[in-house]
C-alpha positions as CSV (number, residue, x, y, z in Angstrom):
1,X,121.2,83.5,113.3
2,X,120.4,86.7,114.6
3,X,116.9,86.5,114.1
4,X,114.0,84.1,113.6
5,X,110.3,84.7,112.8
6,X,106.5,82.9,113.3
7,X,104.4,83.4,110.3
8,X,101.1,83.0,111.1
9,X,99.0,84.3,108.5
10,X,97.2,87.5,109.2
11,X,93.7,85.9,108.6
12,X,93.7,83.9,111.9
13,X,92.6,87.0,113.7
14,X,89.1,87.1,111.9
15,X,89.0,83.6,112.5
16,X,89.6,83.5,116.1
17,X,86.9,86.3,116.1
18,X,84.4,84.0,114.6
19,X,84.5,85.2,110.9
20,X,84.4,82.5,108.0
21,X,88.1,82.3,106.7
22,X,89.1,79.4,104.1
23,X,92.0,79.3,101.6
24,X,91.6,78.0,98.0
25,X,93.9,76.6,96.0
26,X,95.0,78.4,93.4
27,X,92.9,81.3,94.7
28,X,94.0,82.2,98.0
29,X,91.9,83.8,101.0
30,X,88.1,83.4,100.9
31,X,86.1,84.8,103.2
32,X,82.5,85.2,103.9
33,X,82.0,89.0,103.5
34,X,81.2,90.8,106.8
35,X,79.1,94.0,105.3
36,X,76.3,94.7,108.0
37,X,76.5,95.8,111.6
38,X,74.5,92.4,111.9
39,X,77.2,90.7,110.7
40,X,79.6,92.7,112.8
41,X,77.7,92.0,116.0
42,X,78.4,88.1,115.4
43,X,82.0,88.2,116.0
44,X,83.2,88.2,119.6
45,X,86.5,87.5,121.6
46,X,84.7,84.3,123.3
47,X,87.0,81.9,121.8
48,X,89.6,84.4,120.7
49,X,92.9,83.1,122.8
50,X,91.8,79.2,122.2
51,X,91.6,79.7,118.3
52,X,95.2,81.2,118.4
53,X,96.2,79.0,120.8
54,X,98.5,77.2,118.3
55,X,100.3,80.4,117.1
56,X,101.4,80.7,121.1
57,X,102.4,77.2,121.3
58,X,104.6,77.6,118.2
59,X,106.1,80.5,119.8
60,X,106.6,79.0,123.3
61,X,108.6,75.7,121.5
62,X,110.3,77.7,119.0
63,X,111.8,80.1,121.6
64,X,112.8,77.3,123.6
65,X,114.8,76.0,121.2
66,X,116.6,79.1,120.3
67,X,119.8,80.1,121.4
68,X,119.3,82.8,123.9
69,X,120.9,85.6,121.7
70,X,118.9,85.1,118.8
71,X,115.4,87.1,118.9
72,X,112.2,86.1,118.1
73,X,110.0,88.0,115.9
74,X,106.0,88.3,116.2
75,X,103.9,89.2,113.0
76,X,100.4,90.4,113.2
77,X,98.3,91.7,110.2
78,X,96.9,95.8,110.6
79,X,93.6,96.3,110.7
80,X,92.9,98.0,107.5
81,X,94.4,95.1,105.5
82,X,92.5,92.5,107.5
83,X,89.4,94.4,107.0
84,X,90.2,94.6,103.3
85,X,89.7,91.0,103.2
86,X,86.8,90.9,105.8
87,X,84.5,93.2,103.5
88,X,85.4,92.3,100.2
89,X,85.7,88.4,101.0
90,X,88.8,88.2,98.4
91,X,91.9,89.5,97.4
92,X,91.8,92.0,93.8
93,X,95.1,94.0,95.0
94,X,93.4,97.6,94.7
95,X,89.9,97.0,97.0
96,X,87.9,99.7,95.5
97,X,84.7,98.6,97.3
98,X,86.0,98.5,100.7
99,X,87.2,102.2,100.6
100,X,83.8,102.9,98.7
101,X,82.4,101.1,101.9
102,X,84.4,102.9,104.4
103,X,83.5,106.2,103.1
104,X,79.4,105.3,102.4
105,X,79.2,103.9,105.9
106,X,81.6,105.1,108.4
107,X,80.1,104.2,111.3
108,X,80.1,100.7,110.5
109,X,83.5,100.5,108.9
110,X,85.1,102.3,112.3
111,X,83.1,99.8,114.7
112,X,84.8,97.2,112.7
113,X,88.6,98.7,112.8
114,X,88.2,99.5,116.4
115,X,87.1,95.7,116.8
116,X,90.2,94.5,114.5
117,X,92.5,97.4,116.5
118,X,91.6,95.3,119.3
119,X,92.1,92.0,118.0
120,X,95.4,92.7,116.7
121,X,96.9,94.5,120.1
122,X,96.1,91.2,122.0
123,X,97.4,88.8,119.6
124,X,100.6,90.8,119.9
125,X,100.6,90.8,123.6
126,X,99.9,87.3,123.8
127,X,102.9,86.3,121.5
128,X,105.1,88.6,123.3
129,X,103.8,86.7,126.8
130,X,104.6,83.6,124.5
131,X,108.0,84.4,123.5
132,X,108.4,86.9,121.0
133,X,110.7,89.7,121.5
134,X,109.4,91.9,118.7
135,X,106.5,92.6,116.7
136,X,105.9,93.3,113.1
137,X,103.0,95.0,111.8
138,X,101.6,93.9,108.1
139,X,99.7,96.6,106.7
140,X,100.3,95.1,102.7
141,X,97.1,97.1,101.3
142,X,98.1,100.4,102.4
143,X,99.4,101.7,99.3
144,X,95.7,101.9,98.0
145,X,94.4,104.4,100.4
146,X,94.6,108.3,99.6
147,X,96.0,110.5,102.4
148,X,93.2,111.0,104.4
149,X,92.4,107.5,104.2
150,X,95.6,106.7,105.2
151,X,95.8,108.6,108.4
152,X,92.5,107.3,109.5
153,X,92.5,103.5,108.8
154,X,96.2,103.2,108.8
155,X,98.0,105.6,111.2
156,X,95.4,105.7,113.5
157,X,95.1,102.3,114.4
158,X,98.7,101.4,114.3
159,X,99.1,103.7,116.8
160,X,96.7,102.4,119.6
161,X,98.0,98.9,118.3
162,X,102.0,100.2,119.6
163,X,100.7,102.1,122.7
164,X,98.8,99.2,123.5
165,X,101.9,97.1,122.9
166,X,103.7,99.5,125.1
167,X,101.1,99.5,127.8
168,X,102.0,96.1,128.9
169,X,105.4,95.4,127.0
170,X,106.7,98.7,127.2
171,X,110.3,97.5,125.8
172,X,109.7,95.4,123.3
173,X,110.6,96.8,119.6
174,X,107.6,97.2,117.1
175,X,108.3,97.5,113.4
176,X,105.7,98.7,111.1
177,X,105.3,98.0,107.5
178,X,102.6,100.3,105.5
179,X,103.4,98.5,102.5
180,X,103.5,101.3,98.8
181,X,103.1,104.6,101.8
182,X,105.3,106.4,99.3
183,X,105.7,109.9,100.9
184,X,103.9,108.7,103.8
185,X,106.5,106.5,105.5
186,X,107.8,109.2,107.4
187,X,104.6,110.4,108.4
188,X,103.5,106.9,109.5
189,X,106.8,106.7,111.6
190,X,106.2,109.9,113.3
191,X,102.9,109.6,114.3
192,X,102.6,105.8,115.5
193,X,106.0,105.8,117.3
194,X,107.4,102.6,116.0
195,X,111.0,101.5,116.6
196,X,111.8,100.5,112.7
197,X,109.9,100.9,109.9
198,X,110.1,98.1,106.6
199,X,110.2,100.0,103.4
200,X,109.4,98.1,100.1
201,X,110.9,98.3,96.7
202,X,109.0,101.3,95.1
203,X,110.8,104.0,97.9
204,X,114.5,104.4,96.2
205,X,117.0,104.1,99.1
206,X,117.9,107.7,99.5
207,X,114.6,108.7,99.8
208,X,113.9,106.5,102.3
209,X,116.9,107.3,104.3
210,X,115.4,111.2,104.0
211,X,112.5,110.3,105.3
212,X,113.2,107.7,108.0
213,X,117.1,107.8,109.3
214,X,116.3,110.1,111.7
215,X,113.2,108.8,112.8
216,X,113.7,105.2,113.7
217,X,115.4,101.8,112.3
218,X,115.0,101.6,108.5
219,X,114.4,97.6,107.5
220,X,114.3,96.8,103.6
221,X,114.1,97.3,100.5
222,X,115.8,94.8,97.9
223,X,113.1,94.4,95.3
224,X,111.7,90.6,95.0
225,X,111.9,90.7,91.5
226,X,115.7,91.5,91.3
227,X,116.3,88.5,93.9
228,X,114.7,86.0,91.4
229,X,116.5,87.5,88.2
230,X,120.1,88.2,87.5
231,X,122.2,87.7,90.4
232,X,125.1,90.3,89.8
233,X,122.2,93.1,89.5
234,X,120.5,91.4,92.5
235,X,124.1,92.0,94.1
236,X,124.5,95.7,92.5
237,X,121.3,96.6,94.3
238,X,121.9,95.0,97.4
239,X,125.3,97.0,97.7
240,X,123.7,100.4,97.1
241,X,121.4,99.9,100.0
242,X,123.9,98.8,102.3
243,X,125.9,102.0,101.0
244,X,122.8,104.3,101.6
245,X,121.9,102.9,105.0
246,X,125.2,101.3,106.4
247,X,126.3,104.0,108.8
248,X,122.4,104.4,110.2
249,X,120.5,101.5,112.2
250,X,119.5,99.3,109.8
251,X,118.4,96.0,109.2
252,X,118.8,94.6,105.6
253,X,115.4,93.0,103.8
254,X,113.3,92.5,100.8
255,X,110.7,95.2,100.2
256,X,107.8,92.3,100.3
257,X,108.2,88.2,100.5
258,X,110.5,85.9,98.7
259,X,108.7,85.0,95.3
260,X,108.2,81.5,94.4
261,X,110.2,81.2,91.5
262,X,113.4,82.5,93.2
263,X,116.2,80.3,92.9
264,X,117.9,79.0,95.9
265,X,121.5,80.0,94.2
266,X,120.5,83.4,94.3
267,X,119.6,83.5,98.2
268,X,122.6,82.1,98.8
269,X,124.8,84.2,96.8
270,X,123.0,87.3,98.6
271,X,123.3,86.1,102.1
272,X,127.0,85.2,101.3
273,X,127.3,88.7,100.4
274,X,125.7,90.3,103.6
275,X,127.7,88.1,105.8
276,X,130.9,89.5,104.2
277,X,130.0,93.3,104.7
């Protein structure tokens, strides 16, 4: 095994700041919305490290149990995506209300993003100090933003997080994942200075190569729907991805998470294929 990852939900960060975070079966995360300066002022770092200590303990225990050559990857949500849940309270896949709030009350939203940028940076650094050797920043809802919003709410916070991590741990690689960024993946990589960019399945492999191959390591981008569908079609696409990226620095991955209905047989077939190439 060349790598392992600790999956800790991205909403542990607002929870650690004092936001009210719950998970409801069949509905997902439900938060008490934070929409005013007064509500924002109630959040603090007073118990931040204490509330996140189980994550750091899990990293320490996992690092101690892994072979030395196996990298341990840490996991954080990006400020924009965390803010979507904090402002709206639930997920609705487009977050129009959050974008409207960011436009109508930029002072409030800038303060929220600044708080989350500091929190995510602290959380990433603490994960590294607990044993993580790579950090991945997930911006799952970056794709709902227009170009101007993407630069302000996705790129700029990620740039500050990367700088904050490198200020303490300059040798630790950082992977960015601005999901559904499309033609802005290359700009994200160049502006933030991440070591690698994870690419979703909406960007064709050749286009991903053209945007990113000279800037950073590429990670991606098999469609999760293919993984749970016809095995031969899935393997054919996996081969296409390998052929497209294989002569560059590249990490094979899905374009997003494994779907619940995915068969173990298909996962095993993909694993065998990757080990053989």
